[in-house]
N, C-alpha and C positions, 0 to 999 in steps of 0.2 A: 505541521506543515506538510502539504502534499502537493505534488505537481502532476499535471496531466501530460501525456506524451505530446511532444511538439517538436517541430523542426526549426523554428526560429531561434538563432543563436542567442537572442536576448530574452527568450521565453524560458519557463521551466522546461523540463526535459522532453525530448522528442524520441519516439520510438521510430527509428529509421532503418531502412534495409538497403543493401547494396542494389544498384540498378541492374535490372535484368535485360537492359536494352542491348548490351553487347552480345555479339554472336558467340564469342569464345566462352567456355565454361568459367564461371566465377570462382575465385579462390575463396575458401572458407575464411570467415572473419570471427573474431571474438567479440563478445558483448562489451560495450563501453559505457560507463556511467559516471557522470559528474553533474554539478549543479546546473550546467548550461546546456548540455545535450546528453541524450541517452540513445544508444543504438543497440538493437538486439543482435545476437550472433546469427550468422548464416552458415549453411553447409556448403559443400563444394558445388552444389547445383544452384546456389543462390537463394535457397528457401530460407525464410526467416524462422528462427528457432525460438522456443519459449525462453524467457529469462531463467537463469539458474540462480535462484536466490540464496541457496546454500553456499554456492561458490562466492557470491558477493560477500556474504557474512564471513566466510573464511578469509577472503582477501583483505577485508577491512577489520578483521578481528572483532566482530560484534558477536553477541550471544544470541543463539536461537531461543525463541520463546517455547518452552517445553511444558509438558503436562504438570510437572512439579510446581512450576511457577504459577500456572493457572489455578492449580488446586490451592496453593497458598493464598492467592488473591481471593478466591471464593471463600476460603475459611476466615480470612480477616474482615472481609466486607459484607459477608452474608448475601452476596449477589453473584449470580451466574455470570461468567465472563461474556462480554459482548460477542455477537456472532462474528465480528471481524477477528477477534482473538481465537474463538473456537475453531474457525475455519482457516486459520493461518494467514489471513490477509494482512494483519499486522503481525509480523513474523520474527522480528529481531529487536534487540534492545541493548542499551548500555546502562547498567546500574539501576534498572527498574526495581530490582530487589531492595535497593537502598531506599527507594520511595516507599515501598511496602513497610520497611523498618520504621520510617518516620510515621506512617499512618498508624502502625501498630502501637507506637508509643504516644500517639496523640499530638505529634509535633506538626507544625505548620509547614507547608511547602506551596509553591506557586506553580501554575500551569501556564505555558506560553506556546502560542502557535500564531500563524499569520498567513497572509495572502498577498501576492504581487498582482495588483489589478491590471489585467491585460485585455479585458473585454467588458462590454456593457452588461452581460448576463453570465451568471455561473452556469456550468453544465453539471451533469451528475457526478463527474469525476471530481469536480471542485468541492462538492458538498461532503464527500466521504470523510476527510479529516476533521471537518467541523462537527459532523454527526458524532464521530468518535470522541472528540474533545468535549463536547457537551455531556456525553455519557460519563466521561472521566470526572468532569466537574460535579455532576449529580451524585456520583457514587462517593467520591472523596470529600465533597463539600469543601472545596478549597478555592482561593482567589485565582482568577484567570485574566491574562492579558492577551489581546489579539492585535497583532501588528499589521498595518497596511503599508507595504513597502512601495509607495508611490514614487519615491526617489529612485528606487532600483529600476522601476519600469521606465522612468525617464532616461536613466543612464544607459540601460542595456537595450532599449528598443529605439531604432531610428524612426524619425517622422513624428514622434509625440512631442507635444509641448508640455510645459509644467501644468498648464491649465487643463489639458486633455487628461493627464493621469490623475489630477486632483478630482476631476469629475468622475472618472472611472472608480476611484477609491470610494467616493461617497455612495455610488450605486452598488458596488460590491459589498460595502459594509452593511447596507440595508438587506441585501440577500443573505449575508452571514447571520444577521440578527434573526432572520426568519427561521433559522434552525431551532431557535427557542432558548437562547441563553438567559440566565438569571441576572437581571440588572444589578442586584444587590452585591454580587460577587464577580462582576465582569467589567473590565475596562478595555475599550476599543480606542485605538489611536492611529493616526497616520503620521509617518515620519516628518512630512513637511510641516505639520501643525504642532507636533509635540516635542520634537527633538531640540531641547535646550536645557539649560540648567544642569541638574545631576546626570541626565541621560547623555547630554553632549560631553560632559566632563568624563563620564565613563568611556565614551567612544574615543575621545582623544587619548586618555590614559592607556586604554587597551591597544589602540593603534600603534602607540609608541613601543609596545612590547613585541610587535610583529615585524621581523626583518623581511625585506623584499623577497628574498629567496624562498622563504617559507610560504608566503602568499602566492607567489608565482607558481611554485610547485603544486600547491593545493588546487588552484583554479585555472592553471594554464595561461595566465596573463603573459603578454609579450611587450616588446618595446613600443608598440603602437596602441596599447590599451590606455584609454583615458584615465586620468588620475582619480576621477570620481568613482569609477568601477573598482579601482584598487583600494580605495578607502571604504567602500560599502561593506565588505565582510565584517569590519569592526562594528559597524552599526547593527547589523543583524545579530552579531554575537552578544553585544552588551544588552540587548533586549532581554536576555536571560538573567541579568543581574537585578535582584530585587531593589537595589539602591537607585535604579533608573526610574523608579516610580515611588517617590517618597510619600505622595498623597495617599496611596492605597493602604499604607501601613499606619497612617496617622502622623508621619514625619513631616517636617516643614521643608519645602524645596529651598528655602533661603538658608537653611542650616547645613553644615558639613554632612556629607554622606556618612551614615552610621555603620560602624563595624558590626553591630548586632544585627542590623537589617541585612547586611551582606551575607550573613551566615545562613539565611533561609534557602533551602534547596529549591531546585527548579526541575520540572518535568516537561519535556518537549516532544509532542507527537509530530511526526514528519514522514515524508516519503524518503526512502533510502538514499536517493540521489543528493539530498541535502546534508548528509552526514559529514562531508568535508568541512562545511562551515563550523560545525559544532565540535569537530575534533580540534580545530584551532582554539575554540572556546575552552574545551576541557583541558587542553595542554597548557593554557596560560592563565586561567581564572585565579589560580592560587598566587599569581605574581602581582595581582592588583594591590594597591595600598590597603584596601579592605578586602581581603581574600574571600572568594565565594567557593562553595563546594563544586565539584565537577557536576555539570548539569546531567541529569538522567535523560536518555533518549529512548523513544520507541518508534520503530520504523515500519512503514507500510509498503506493500507491493504497488505496482502500477496498474491502473484500470485501463484496459485496452479500448481503442476506438471501435466504432461499429464495424469497420472493415476488418477487424481482427489484427493479429500480429503484423507489425510493419506499418499499420495505419496510424494516423495522428489526429487527436482531437484538436480542432482549430475553429476559432470564431469566424474565420474567413470561409470555412466550408461547413455549412449548416447540416450537411448529410453525414458528417463525421462523428457527431455526438448528439445526445439528447440534452437539450438546453432547458433550463428551469422556466423559461418563458414559452416553451412549446405547448400547443393545445393538445388535447387528448388524441385527436385524429392525426396530428403530426407525429406523436409518439408511435402510434400504430403503424403509420406509413413508413417511418424510418426503420423500425424493427423488421417489418415484413420485407422491405425492399433492400435495405443496406446491411443488415446484421449478418456477419459471417456465420455460416452454418457448419456444424460438424457432421451433418447428415450425408448419406450416400447419394450416388448419382441417380438412383432409381428407387422406387418404393420396394421392389422385390429385393434389391441388394440391401436396403436399409433394414428390412424385416429379417434378413438372414444374418447380417453382420453387426447391426446396431450402429448408433451414432457415436461420435467422439466428443465427449463433454470437455475434454482438455482444451480444445480449440473453439468450441461452440460459444459464440458471443452471448446469445440469449441465456445460456446456462451460466456463463460467467457472471452476468449481471444478476441472475437470481442468487448466486452465492453471496453477493454483496447486499441485496435488498430484500430477500425473502427471510423472515425471521424464523420460521418453523423448520427446525432441523430434520424432523422426521419426513415432512413433505418434500424437502429438498432431496433427501436420500432416496425417496420413492421416485421422484422425477428422474434422478440420475439412473436408478435401476431400470426404469421403463425405457428411457432413451437409449441407454447402452445395450439393452437387450433387443431393441428393435420394436418393442411393443408401442412406444410413443414415436410419432413421426415429427419431422422438423416443424411443420405447420402447427402441430399441437403444442410443441415446446415454445414456439414463438408466441402463441396465444397466452400461455401462462406468464411469459415475460411481459407481454403488453399489459396485462391486467395489473401486475405488481408495479410496473413503472408508471402507468397512468395514475394509480392511486398515490404514488410517491410524489410525482410532479404536481398533481392537483392539490394535495395537502400542503405542499410548500407554497404554492401560489396563494392559497387562502391566507396563510400566515403572513406572507410577504405584503399582501394588500393592506395589512394593519400596521406596517412599519412606516412611520411618518418622519419628517425632518426633525420634529421635536423628540421622537423616540431615539433617533440617531444621536442627537446632541446630548441627550441624557446619558447614553452609554459612553460618550466621548468626553464627558466632563471629568477632569481629574478630581478624585474624591476618595475618602476612606471607604474601603469595601468591607462587607460583612460576610463572615463564614463561620461554620461551627466545627468542621473537621470530624474526626472519629468520635462517635457518641459513646463508645465503650473502649477506651484505650487500655492497653495492658498496664496494670498497676505495678509500680515498684514500691513495695511496702516499706522500704527503708527511707524513701524520700517522698512518699505520697503525703498530700495535705491531710491533716486529721480533723475530724469533726466530733465535738462532744456529744454524748448520748446519755443524759442523766437518768433516763428511765430504764436503762438496761444495766444489769450488774451494779445496782445502786451502791452497795458497800464499797466496791472498787472505785466507783466514780467519785465518791466523796473524798478520796485521798487526793491531796494536792498535787502529787507527782503522777497522777493517772490521767491519760487521755484516751478516749475510745474512738475507734473508726467504725462507722456504720456500713453494713452491707446494703444491697438493693432492697432487702426486706425491712430495713430499719433497725435490725438487731446488731449487737456488737460483734464485729469480726474479731478484733483483738484490742487489747489495751497496751499502750507502750509507756514504760516508766523508766526514763533515764536515771541511772544510778550515780553517774559522775559525768563531768563535762566531756564531750567528745574531743578526741585529738585528731580525728579524720572523719570523713563523711560516713564510713561504714564500720567504724571501730568503737562506737559507743556501746556501753553495756545496757541491755534491755531485759525486761521481763515481759512475757507474752501470755495472754489468755485468748485462745482461738477456738471457741466452740469445741472444746475437747481435744484440740490439736495445738501443737507448738510449731511455729515456723521459724527456721533459721536460714536466711539466705535463700538458696534455691531448693533446699531439702525440707521435707515435712516429716515430723516424727510425732508419735503419740505422747501425750503428757497427762499427768495426774495433778488435779488441783490440790493445794494452792500453787500459784505460779512460782517458777524458779528463775533465778537470774543466771545468765551465762554471757560470755563474751562472744559477740557475733563474728 
């Protein structure tokens, strides 16, 4: 889940700045982040400062994504990390390592993300979490649920009717599907349409675990907050429980929620401002009747508006963002006219001092949407050295963004009402997971191979496990009944090696018995 900067108290977060209208010098302010509003820090001159994401991670005790984690990801999946990970745009996590553990062992987990429908069209900031989630689904090959919180938008935004937000949810869902999710392993739902049965049972059970003081402290509610808003955090939290979706696992909604299903882990991509919701989830999920593991979280940074730090992407201001309905010429005009530049005040000064890519919006957008790392590095070098001018950098950005928006629109044109209904139908999903999980040889299923080591295979107490080449890896011969999972006595034949637990030693045929 990811939110764009916004100033509406009922919207996802806003990047706001202290007013410069006062004649007296402004006092410096600290950055403030919660699910309802986000404000950047300002200095004593009233200038908006960049978000300090390391400070956020330290304050909320999250883990920064480091090279060791990315190297492990690449080693396990045989895929290069997404550019959002390589460039630190998804920068923080809680227990993502545990998700990699599950993947390594070939265990199932689910992915969960969502969107609060607040406008008729997505803008580029909205698409980022869905692009990343689709990539996670493709790499891990796991089931995905996408939640449309139409109820939240009704509760937190004044002026909307239930019918208004229901329509927005339908249009936003079609935009989301244009990202390219696999229907066989994706379930999309709106809260108004789906929340009943096991989902509602989870919401009620979970809400009973949350005292008012805990919810008030997490979200800043007060005595005038309507009770719908107070209850909603429980709804968003239990969307991470696998038992909320019995159909996707092949369970029956009419039957009691299964403890075995509840044990399936969940990974949630989100913007860092949404972390308070899921701290509640992680602190209380073990207290459910059917406990679930702590959900794993992976956090993104905020994408700035065209106007730069302090600006807000808003549907009411079409100049604030590039919308997915914009025509190619609109994209060009917005970037040329409104995108905040890190260039100097004159060509001569720019040639001498170079541009500032840290605040330049066209360059920031390239870090999100340009795949080629070497090209991005070269653009950065040229711009910061003064070799590339602002107009040339904007031209690079325009080309990339036009391609991105046009490609999205072509896919969106193929999403019909029938397509949406197919994704929103509760059903059993299909996924494969890790194609080559790490084998635990003591508990791995065994397959007979009568053509290899024939003499051994004729023995009644012999079972052979084949390798990828069809040859016998080892044969396992229990000598007496096991008294525990790993204490059975075995003999091994392992292509000239003998394996005992985690160690490997040379052996000489014939095989020998020993206690493992």
